MARDO-814724 format. One record per residue (C-alpha): residue in one letter; z, y, x. Coordinates in pm, 1 decimal, always signed. Each point is the difference from the previous one (the first is absolute). Layout:
residues N
+-----+----------+----------+----------+
: res :        Z :        Y :        X :
+-----+----------+----------+----------+
:   a :        Z :        Y :        X :
...
+-----+----------+----------+----------+
//
This chain:
residues 134
+-----+----------+----------+----------+
: res :        Z :        Y :        X :
+-----+----------+----------+----------+
:   m :  -4041.7 :  -3500.2 :  -6285.7 :
:   e :   -282.9 :    -87.0 :   +238.1 :
:   r :   -281.5 :   -227.5 :   -116.3 :
:   f :   -238.7 :   -175.3 :   +235.9 :
:   e :   -285.2 :   -238.5 :    -64.9 :
:   g :   -184.7 :   -250.2 :   +210.5 :
:   g :   -176.4 :   -330.9 :     +4.8 :
:   c :   -219.2 :   -245.7 :   +180.0 :
:   l :   -349.0 :    +57.8 :   +135.7 :
:   c :   -184.0 :   -148.2 :   -300.2 :
:   g :   +229.8 :   +148.4 :   -268.8 :
:   q :   +109.1 :   -333.4 :   -151.6 :
:   v :   +365.3 :    +77.0 :    +78.9 :
:   r :   +135.0 :   +349.6 :    -62.2 :
:   y :   +354.4 :   +133.3 :     +6.8 :
:   v :   +203.6 :   +307.7 :    -91.7 :
:   i :   +314.8 :   +106.5 :   +186.0 :
:   e :   +255.7 :   +217.3 :   -181.2 :
:   g :   +243.2 :   +177.2 :   +231.5 :
:   d :    +53.7 :    +61.2 :   +366.6 :
:   p :     -8.0 :   -286.1 :   +249.7 :
:   a :   +323.4 :   -140.5 :   +139.1 :
:   a :   -164.4 :    -41.3 :   +342.3 :
:   s :   -328.7 :    +39.1 :   +183.8 :
:   i :    -24.6 :   -231.1 :   +299.0 :
:   v :   -244.3 :   -126.8 :   +258.9 :
:   c :    +50.7 :   -372.3 :    +59.5 :
:   h :   -124.4 :   -146.5 :   +328.1 :
:   c :   +102.4 :   -363.6 :    -58.6 :
:   t :   -261.3 :   -259.2 :    +86.8 :
:   h :    -25.3 :   -112.4 :   -363.1 :
:   c :    -82.8 :   +352.6 :   -122.4 :
:   q :   -253.3 :    +31.6 :   +280.7 :
:   k :   -174.1 :   -317.7 :   -116.2 :
:   q :    +23.8 :    +84.9 :   -369.1 :
:   s :   -128.0 :   +356.3 :    +42.5 :
:   g :   -265.1 :    -87.2 :   +256.8 :
:   s :   +131.5 :   +288.0 :   +209.6 :
:   a :   +264.5 :    +84.6 :   +259.1 :
:   f :   +258.6 :    +82.4 :   -268.5 :
:   s :    +53.2 :    +47.5 :   -372.0 :
:   t :   +114.4 :   +327.5 :   -156.3 :
:   i :   +212.1 :    -79.0 :   -304.4 :
:   i :   +185.5 :   +197.0 :   -264.7 :
:   g :   +316.6 :   -146.1 :   -151.4 :
:   m :    +45.0 :    +49.5 :   -373.8 :
:   p :   +241.4 :   -153.3 :   -248.9 :
:   e :   -207.5 :   -262.6 :   -185.2 :
:   n :    +77.0 :   +157.5 :   -337.4 :
:   k :   -172.2 :   +322.8 :   +114.7 :
:   v :   -336.7 :   -171.8 :    +56.2 :
:   s :   -230.8 :   -101.8 :   -286.6 :
:   i :   -276.8 :   -241.9 :    +97.5 :
:   n :   -320.7 :    -55.0 :   -197.5 :
:   g :   -188.2 :   -312.8 :   +100.7 :
:   e :   +124.0 :   -319.6 :   +158.5 :
:   p :    +51.9 :     +1.6 :   +375.5 :
:   v :     +1.6 :   -334.7 :   +178.0 :
:   t :   +321.6 :    -89.5 :   +184.5 :
:   y :    +24.2 :   -166.0 :   +340.5 :
:   r :   +349.6 :   -114.8 :    +97.6 :
:   d :    +87.8 :    +39.7 :   +364.0 :
:   s :   +303.2 :    +25.8 :   +221.0 :
:   g :     -1.0 :   +318.7 :   +200.6 :
:   e :    +77.1 :    +37.8 :   +366.3 :
:   s :   +367.0 :    +16.2 :   -101.2 :
:   g :    -23.3 :   -347.0 :   -154.3 :
:   k :    +71.6 :   +144.9 :   -346.1 :
:   s :   -239.6 :    -55.0 :   -290.9 :
:   v :   -278.8 :   +247.0 :    -76.0 :
:   e :   -233.9 :     +1.3 :   -299.7 :
:   r :   -325.7 :   +169.1 :    +97.9 :
:   q :   -213.3 :   +108.8 :   -293.7 :
:   f :   -369.8 :    +79.1 :    +17.0 :
:   c :   -306.5 :    +29.6 :   -222.6 :
:   g :   -157.3 :   -339.6 :    -56.9 :
:   t :   -344.4 :   +158.6 :    -35.7 :
:   c :    -33.1 :   +240.1 :   +295.0 :
:   g :   +294.3 :   -119.3 :   +213.6 :
:   s :   +168.1 :   +340.4 :    +35.2 :
:   p :   +367.3 :    -38.3 :    +98.8 :
:   l :   +207.7 :   +190.5 :   -256.8 :
:   f :   +371.0 :    -85.8 :    -12.0 :
:   s :   +274.6 :   -195.4 :   +169.7 :
:   k :   +334.5 :   -121.1 :   -129.5 :
:   v :   +245.8 :    -89.7 :   +272.5 :
:   e :   +323.9 :   -195.3 :    -18.0 :
:   v :   +185.5 :   +258.2 :   +209.4 :
:   s :    -57.6 :   +274.2 :   -261.6 :
:   p :    +36.3 :   -152.9 :   -347.8 :
:   g :   -124.8 :   +213.1 :   -288.2 :
:   m :   -236.9 :   +194.9 :   +224.7 :
:   l :   -377.2 :    -14.4 :     -8.1 :
:   w :   -168.7 :    +99.3 :   +326.1 :
:   v :   -330.8 :   +169.6 :    -79.2 :
:   k :   -274.7 :    +11.5 :   +263.1 :
:   a :    -39.1 :   +375.6 :    +55.4 :
:   g :   -374.2 :    -25.6 :    +61.6 :
:   t :    -51.2 :   -116.1 :   -360.2 :
:   l :   +127.6 :   +328.2 :   -145.8 :
:   d :   -273.5 :   +219.0 :   -145.8 :
:   d :   +135.9 :   +275.9 :   +225.8 :
:   p :   +198.3 :   -151.3 :   +288.0 :
:   s :    +25.4 :   +331.7 :   +186.9 :
:   d :   +328.2 :    +94.1 :   -171.8 :
:   y :   +196.9 :   -266.0 :   +181.6 :
:   q :   +107.5 :    +16.6 :   +358.5 :
:   p :   +209.6 :   -280.9 :   +141.8 :
:   s :   +372.1 :    +50.9 :    +51.2 :
:   a :    +40.0 :   -298.6 :   +236.3 :
:   h :   -180.5 :   -266.7 :   +199.6 :
:   i :   +139.7 :   -353.7 :    -24.0 :
:   w :    -62.8 :   -319.3 :   +198.5 :
:   t :   -115.7 :   +206.9 :   +296.4 :
:   r :    +76.7 :   -290.9 :   +231.5 :
:   s :   -329.9 :   -139.5 :   -135.5 :
:   k :   -199.8 :   +324.3 :     +2.1 :
:   q :   -321.2 :    +31.3 :   +194.2 :
:   c :    +51.2 :   +171.3 :   +337.2 :
:   w :   -246.8 :   +278.1 :    -82.8 :
:   v :   +185.3 :   +106.3 :   -318.9 :
:   d :   +209.8 :   +314.8 :    +48.3 :
:   t :   +287.6 :    +37.6 :   -246.8 :
:   g :    +47.2 :   +365.9 :    +92.8 :
:   d :   +322.1 :   +167.2 :   -110.9 :
:   i :    +49.3 :   -227.0 :   -300.5 :
:   p :   +303.2 :   -232.6 :    +25.6 :
:   a :   -101.3 :   -345.7 :   +123.6 :
:   f :   +187.2 :   -329.9 :    -25.5 :
:   d :    -60.1 :   -326.1 :   +188.1 :
:   t :    +48.4 :   -199.2 :   -322.7 :
:   n :    +91.6 :    +87.5 :   -358.6 :
:   p :   +306.2 :   +229.3 :    +10.8 :
:   g :   +107.6 :   -110.1 :   -349.2 :
+-----+----------+----------+----------+
//
């Protein structure tokens, strides 16, 4: 079984992932753009019971571009975005790939919400969806 570790910039929140991810996605929705401070957010979907979290992330409740609820979790000390829980995928925790100690192992399998992507972003040969295909 694979084991991966990660955490926020200051180290106040750390996590351990046990197992392989269910999905690795690049989200281009406007909410992820704002929350990440970038043109998109690369996220890894894991069953919640496969992620152990040490520390207390702060939760901001939002409704995503789909209108469904999203809980965005981040470090209250350094502000690093860490996790998201979304109504459309109950039981899944979406981990911000950039917070992994070694994010190079994960390549995205899909781009979602590309109707909101920045015009200069090239999705290449990876499947791309205007909204969330789920």
